[in-house]
C-alpha positions in Angstrom: -33.3 -20.0 3.4 -32.9 -23.8 3.0 -36.3 -25.2 3.9 -38.7 -28.1 3.5 -41.0 -27.7 0.5 -44.4 -29.1 -0.6 -44.9 -30.1 -4.2 -48.1 -28.1 -4.6 -46.4 -24.9 -3.3 -43.6 -25.3 -5.8 -45.9 -25.8 -8.8 -48.2 -22.9 -7.9 -45.3 -20.5 -7.4 -43.6 -21.3 -10.7 -46.7 -20.5 -12.8 -48.5 -17.7 -10.9 -46.0 -15.0 -12.0 -47.0 -15.5 -15.7 -50.6 -14.6 -14.9 -49.5 -11.5 -13.1 -47.7 -10.0 -16.0 -50.1 -10.8 -18.9 -52.0 -7.5 -18.8 -48.7 -5.4 -19.0 -47.4 -7.7 -21.7 -50.6 -7.3 -23.7 -50.2 -3.5 -23.6 -46.6 -3.8 -24.9 -47.6 -6.1 -27.7 -50.4 -3.6 -28.7 -47.9 -0.8 -28.9 -45.6 -2.9 -31.2 -48.5 -3.8 -33.4 -49.7 -0.2 -33.8 -46.4 1.7 -33.7 -43.8 -0.7 -35.2 -40.2 0.4 -34.9 -41.1 3.5 -33.0 -42.5 1.4 -30.1 -39.2 -0.6 -30.0 -37.1 2.5 -29.7 -39.5 4.0 -27.1 -39.8 0.8 -25.0 -36.0 0.2 -25.1 -35.6 3.8 -23.7 -38.2 3.1 -21.1 -37.1 -0.4 -19.9 -33.4 -0.5 -20.7 -32.5 3.2 -20.4 -30.8 3.2 -23.8 -31.4 5.5 -26.8 -30.9 3.3 -29.8 -29.5 4.7 -33.0 -30.5 1.6 -35.0 -32.0 -1.8 -34.3 -29.8 -4.0 -36.5 -26.3 -5.1 -35.6 -24.0 -4.3 -38.5 -21.5 -6.4 -40.3 -18.8 -4.1 -38.9 -20.0 -4.8 -35.4 -19.8 -8.5 -36.1 -16.3 -8.2 -37.3 -15.4 -6.0 -34.3 -16.7 -8.7 -31.9 -14.0 -11.1 -33.2 -11.5 -8.4 -32.3 -12.9 -7.7 -28.9 -13.2 -11.2 -27.6 -10.2 -13.1 -26.3 -9.1 -15.7 -28.8 -9.3 -18.5 -26.2 -13.0 -17.7 -25.6 -13.5 -17.6 -29.4 -11.9 -21.1 -29.6 -14.2 -22.3 -26.8 -17.2 -21.0 -28.6 -16.1 -22.7 -31.8 -15.6 -26.0 -30.0 -18.9 -25.8 -28.2 -20.7 -25.0 -31.5 -19.1 -28.1 -33.1 -20.3 -30.3 -30.2 -23.8 -28.9 -30.3 -23.9 -29.3 -34.1 -22.7 -32.9 -33.8 -25.5 -33.9 -31.4 -28.2 -32.1 -33.3 -27.2 -33.6 -36.6 -28.0 -37.0 -35.1 -31.6 -35.8 -34.7 -32.1 -34.7 -38.3 -34.9 -36.6 -39.9 -34.8 -37.9 -43.5 -36.1 -35.3 -46.0 -38.4 -38.0 -47.4 -39.2 -41.6 -46.4 -41.5 -43.9 -48.4 -42.7 -47.4 -47.6 -44.8 -49.7 -49.7 -47.3 -50.9 -47.1 -49.1 -53.2 -49.6 -49.1 -53.7 -53.3 -50.2 -50.4 -55.0 -50.0 -48.2 -51.8 -46.9 -46.5 -50.7 -47.0 -44.2 -47.7 -44.4 -41.8 -46.2 -43.5 -38.5 -44.7 -41.8 -35.5 -46.3 -40.0 -33.2 -43.8 -39.5 -29.5 -44.7 -37.6 -27.0 -42.6 -39.3 -23.7 -41.7 -38.3 -20.8 -43.8 -37.8 -18.1 -41.2 -37.5 -18.3 -37.4 -36.6 -16.0 -34.6 -34.3 -16.7 -31.6 -34.5 -14.8 -28.3 -31.2 -14.6 -26.4 -31.6 -13.0 -22.9 -29.2 -10.3 -21.7 -29.2 -7.9 -18.8 -27.6 -9.6 -15.8 -25.1 -11.7 -17.9 -24.1 -12.5 -21.4 -25.5 -15.7 -22.8 -23.4 -16.7 -25.8 -24.3 -20.3 -25.0 -28.0 -19.6 -25.6 -27.1 -18.0 -28.9 -25.6 -21.3 -29.9 -28.4 -23.5 -28.5 -31.2 -21.6 -30.3 -29.5 -21.0 -33.6 -27.5 -24.2 -34.2 -30.5 -26.7 -34.4 -32.3 -24.3 -36.7 -29.3 -24.2 -39.0 -28.9 -28.0 -38.9 -32.6 -28.3 -39.7 -32.1 -26.2 -42.9 -33.9 -23.0 -41.9 -33.2 -20.4 -44.6 -33.5 -17.3 -42.5 -32.5 -17.0 -38.8 -32.9 -13.7 -36.9 -32.2 -13.0 -33.3 -33.3 -10.4 -30.8 -31.3 -9.7 -27.6 -31.5 -6.8 -25.1 -29.1 -3.9 -25.6 -26.2 -3.5 -25.1 -25.5 -6.9 -26.7 -22.2 -8.3 -25.4 -19.6 -8.9 -28.0 -19.5 -12.6 -26.8 -23.2 -12.9 -27.8 -22.7 -11.3 -31.1 -19.7 -13.5 -31.8 -21.7 -16.7 -30.8 -24.6 -15.7 -33.1 -22.1 -15.1 -36.0 -20.5 -18.5 -35.4 -23.9 -20.1 -35.2 -24.9 -18.7 -38.6 -27.5 -16.2 -37.6 -28.5 -13.9 -40.5 -29.9 -10.9 -38.6 -29.2 -9.6 -35.1 -31.4 -6.9 -33.5 -30.8 -5.1 -30.3 -34.2 -5.2 -28.7 -35.3 -7.3 -25.7 -38.3 -8.2 -23.5 -41.9 -8.6 -24.6 -41.4 -6.0 -27.3 -38.8 -8.2 -29.0 -41.2 -11.1 -29.1 -43.9 -8.8 -30.5 -41.6 -7.6 -33.2 -40.6 -11.0 -34.4 -44.2 -12.3 -34.3 -46.0 -9.3 -35.8 -43.2 -7.7 -37.8 -42.2 -4.0 -37.9 -40.6 -1.8 -40.6 -37.2 -3.3 -39.8 -37.9 -6.8 -38.5 -39.7 -9.2 -40.8 -42.2 -11.6 -39.1 -41.1 -15.1 -38.4 -42.9 -18.5 -38.4 -41.6 -19.6 -35.0 -39.9 -18.0 -31.9 -37.6 -20.0 -29.7 -35.5 -19.2 -26.7 -35.7 -18.6 -22.9 -36.5 -15.3 -21.1 -38.0 -13.7 -18.1 -41.7 -13.9 -17.3 -42.5 -11.0 -19.6 -40.8 -12.8 -22.5 -42.5 -16.1 -21.7 -45.9 -14.4 -21.4 -45.4 -12.6 -24.7 -44.6 -15.9 -26.5 -47.7 -17.5 -25.2 -49.9 -14.6 -26.1 -48.6 -14.4 -29.7 -49.0 -18.0 -30.6 -51.7 -17.1 -33.1 -49.1 -15.2 -35.1 -45.9 -17.3 -34.6 -45.5 -20.7 -33.1 -43.2 -21.0 -30.1 -41.1 -23.7 -28.7 -42.6 -23.9 -25.2 -42.7 -21.7 -22.0 -39.1 -21.3 -21.0 -38.7 -19.0 -18.0 -36.4 -18.7 -15.0 -34.0 -21.7 -14.6 -34.7 -24.5 -12.2 -33.2 -27.8 -11.1 -34.6 -30.9 -9.5 -32.2 -33.3 -7.8 -33.1 -36.8 -6.7 -30.5 -38.3 -4.3 -30.0 -41.0 -1.7 -27.5 -41.4 1.0 -24.7 -42.2 -1.4 -24.7 -38.7 -2.9 -22.0 -36.1 -2.3 -23.6 -33.1 -0.6 -20.9 -30.7 -1.9 -21.7 -31.7 -5.5 -25.4 -31.2 -4.9 -24.9 -27.9 -3.3 -22.7 -26.8 -6.2 -25.4 -27.7 -8.7 -28.0 -25.8 -6.7 -25.9 -22.6 -6.6 -25.2 -23.0 -10.4 -28.9 -22.7 -11.1 -29.6 -20.2 -8.3 -27.1 -17.7 -9.8 -29.1 -17.4 -13.0 -31.9 -15.3 -11.8 -33.7 -14.2 -8.5 -36.7 -16.3 -9.8 -34.7 -19.4 -10.3 -35.6 -22.4 -8.1 -33.9 -25.6 -6.9 -35.4 -28.6 -5.2 -33.7 -31.6 -3.7 -35.8 -34.8 -3.4 -34.1 -37.3 -1.1 -34.7 -40.4 1.0 -32.0 -39.2 3.5 -32.9 -36.4 5.9 -29.2 -36.2 6.9 -28.3 -35.5 3.3 -30.8 -32.6 3.1 -29.2 -31.1 6.2 -25.7 -31.6 4.9 -26.6 -30.0 1.5 -28.1 -27.0 3.3 -24.9 -26.5 5.2 -22.8 -26.8 2.0 -25.1 -24.3 0.3 -24.4 -21.8 3.0 -20.7 -22.4 2.9 -20.3 -22.3 -0.8 -22.5 -19.3 -1.3 -20.7 -17.1 1.3 -18.3 -15.6 -1.2 -20.1 -16.2 -4.4 -19.8 -13.3 -6.9 -23.6 -13.3 -7.6 -24.5 -13.9 -3.9 -27.4 -11.4 -4.0 -29.1 -13.2 -6.8 -28.4 -16.6 -5.3 -29.9 -15.6 -1.9 -33.1 -14.5 -3.6 -33.3 -17.7 -5.7 -32.7 -19.8 -2.6 -35.9 -18.3 -1.2 -37.7 -20.2 -3.9 -35.8 -23.4 -3.1 -35.6 -26.3 -0.6 -35.9 -30.0 -0.1 -38.6 -32.8 0.0 -38.0 -35.9 2.1 -39.5 -39.1 0.7 -39.8 -42.6 2.1 -38.1 -44.3 -0.9 -36.9 -43.7 -4.4 -40.2 -44.8 -5.9 -41.8 -41.9 -4.0 -39.0 -39.7 -5.1 -39.6 -40.4 -8.8 -43.3 -39.6 -8.2 -42.3 -36.3 -6.7 -40.0 -35.5 -9.6 -42.7 -36.3 -12.1 -45.1 -34.0 -10.3 -42.5 -31.2 -10.3 -41.4 -31.9 -13.9 -38.2 -29.9 -13.5 -36.3 -28.2 -16.3 -33.1 -29.9 -15.3 -33.0 -33.2 -13.4 -29.9 -34.5 -11.7 -29.9 -38.2 -10.6 -27.4 -38.8 -7.8 -28.3 -42.2 -6.4 -26.5 -45.5 -6.1 -28.6 -47.2 -8.8 -28.9 -44.5 -11.4 -30.5 -46.7 -14.1 -33.4 -47.7 -11.9 -34.3 -44.1 -11.5 -33.6 -43.0 -15.1 -35.8 -45.6 -16.6 -38.8 -44.6 -14.4 -38.7 -40.8 -14.7 -41.3 -39.5 -17.1 -41.2 -35.7 -16.7 -37.9 -33.7 -17.0 -36.5 -31.4 -19.6 -32.9 -32.6 -19.6 -31.5 -35.4 -17.3 -28.0 -35.5 -15.9 -26.9 -38.9 -14.5 -24.3 -39.5 -11.9 -22.1 -37.4 -9.6 -19.8 -36.3 -12.4 -22.5 -34.9 -14.7 -23.1 -31.3 -13.6 -25.9 -29.4 -15.3 -23.2 -26.9 -16.5 -21.9 -29.5 -19.0 -25.3 -29.5 -20.7 -25.4 -25.7 -20.5 -22.3 -25.3 -22.6 -20.5 -28.2 -24.2 -21.8 -31.7 -23.9 -23.9 -31.0 -27.1 -27.4 -31.4 -25.7 -29.6 -28.4 -25.8 -30.1 -26.2 -22.7 -33.3 -24.4 -24.0 -35.9 -26.4 -22.0 -39.4 -26.1 -20.6 -39.8 -24.7 -17.1 -42.5 -24.3 -14.5 -43.7 -27.9 -14.8 -44.1 -27.7 -18.6 -41.6 -30.5 -19.0 -44.7 -32.7 -18.4 -46.1 -31.5 -21.7 -43.1 -30.3 -23.9 -39.7 -31.6 -25.0 -36.6 -29.5 -25.0 -35.4 -27.6 -28.1 -34.2 -29.8 -30.9 -34.0 -30.0 -34.7 -37.6 -31.1 -35.0 -38.8 -27.8 -33.6 -37.7 -26.2 -36.8 -39.3 -28.7 -39.2 -42.8 -29.4 -40.4 -44.0 -32.6 -42.0 -46.4 -33.6 -44.8 -47.7 -37.1 -45.1 -47.4 -38.7 -48.6 -49.4 -41.4 -50.3 -48.7 -42.9 -53.7 -51.6 -45.0 -54.9 -51.8 -46.8 -58.2 -54.9 -48.5 -59.7 -54.4 -51.7 -57.8 -54.0 -49.9 -54.6 -57.2 -47.8 -55.2 -59.1 -51.0 -55.9 -57.8 -52.5 -52.6 -59.3 -49.7 -50.5 -62.0 -48.3 -52.8 -64.9 -50.2 -51.2 -63.9 -49.0 -47.7 -63.6 -45.4 -48.8 -66.9 -45.4 -50.7 -68.8 -47.0 -47.9 -67.6 -44.7 -45.2 -67.9 -41.6 -47.4 -71.5 -42.5 -48.3 -72.3 -43.2 -44.7 -71.1 -39.7 -43.7 -73.2 -38.1 -46.5 -70.1 -37.0 -48.4 -71.2 -38.5 -51.7 -68.7 -36.4 -53.8 -65.9 -38.1 -51.8 -67.3 -41.5 -52.7 -67.7 -40.4 -56.3 -64.1 -39.2 -56.6 -63.1 -42.8 -55.9 -65.9 -44.5 -57.9 -65.2 -42.5 -61.0 -61.6 -43.6 -61.1 -62.4 -47.3 -60.4 -64.8 -47.3 -63.4 -62.6 -45.3 -65.7 -60.9 -47.3 -68.5 -57.7 -45.2 -68.3 
């Protein structure tokens, strides 16, 4: 169960499952495109075993969620939302910035929020109100006008409550690849969106990637994973606890310890066995641990190279000199520094976002933030003096490319008396 790993084996395993499900996902998307709402009802019956009466969650159901959820949990959700909002407000770019770069030429960037986006919140094995907050809050902070959400039925009252607290406009009880298809393509009930964000299983992730011509996505965000880099100073119980916290997410979750200390790897393995013995989600944990293990390296420099090759969704740094490792790591979705920074804090209430690229995609993508919900336009303000300053360059290059009308559009202005 707790075994030595090779980096290449880890990477290949994390991405191969996406290739396997693409044909089936393509068929689901085709049904949604041709049948609309009817496909959503039929596929929900097929995959979830539920006969839906309607897709949309009503205002009455939102109100009922406040009644059904214990007030202490409601308060926790409200506090988590405030912390997530606080961090994401720090990321919000200026609506417009302008800078005079030389006399007569002012350049800048105008930032505009997307108009309509879709959030996917997983369901099934557990309720994920935290993901409801993580996907919707940065969109709201960015200024998105319309936020819709899809989640597999039955949607837990906690999730409905979190979506309401986060300011989601529309909630639909549909999950899987069919939900992604509905948000990207639109149906009679669900209007299409510009962008889809949120984690999901391999079917959801594959659907997001197949539909990028219709709606932009955040990044591939599949089953959870953690990479831990540790030396002999680390506490094996803390490390084992973090491993189990990720393993309980999903049978396809994966955990890897990169360490300079073989004795630590053995101690962590023993603690994993001890702590998981009576875990409530032991069956899921045991399956995920089959995807997990450790890598022994000669020194921390080699450890950083291993982490960068893996590019884990979550990275925990548990070494004596944390700053030396933190400054050298290049590829990780979210980084947790020190023995008292469990990944669970970022999952719920530190304020950072827990929607992160998986399967090595942290080498290419950043985790979800406010910028994912914005687009930018460059701005140039040029007066006659500025045009005169760059006119010769523009005319020369335009003529050289054979685009003479381009050159003339400058020349005609330079010779105009007005």
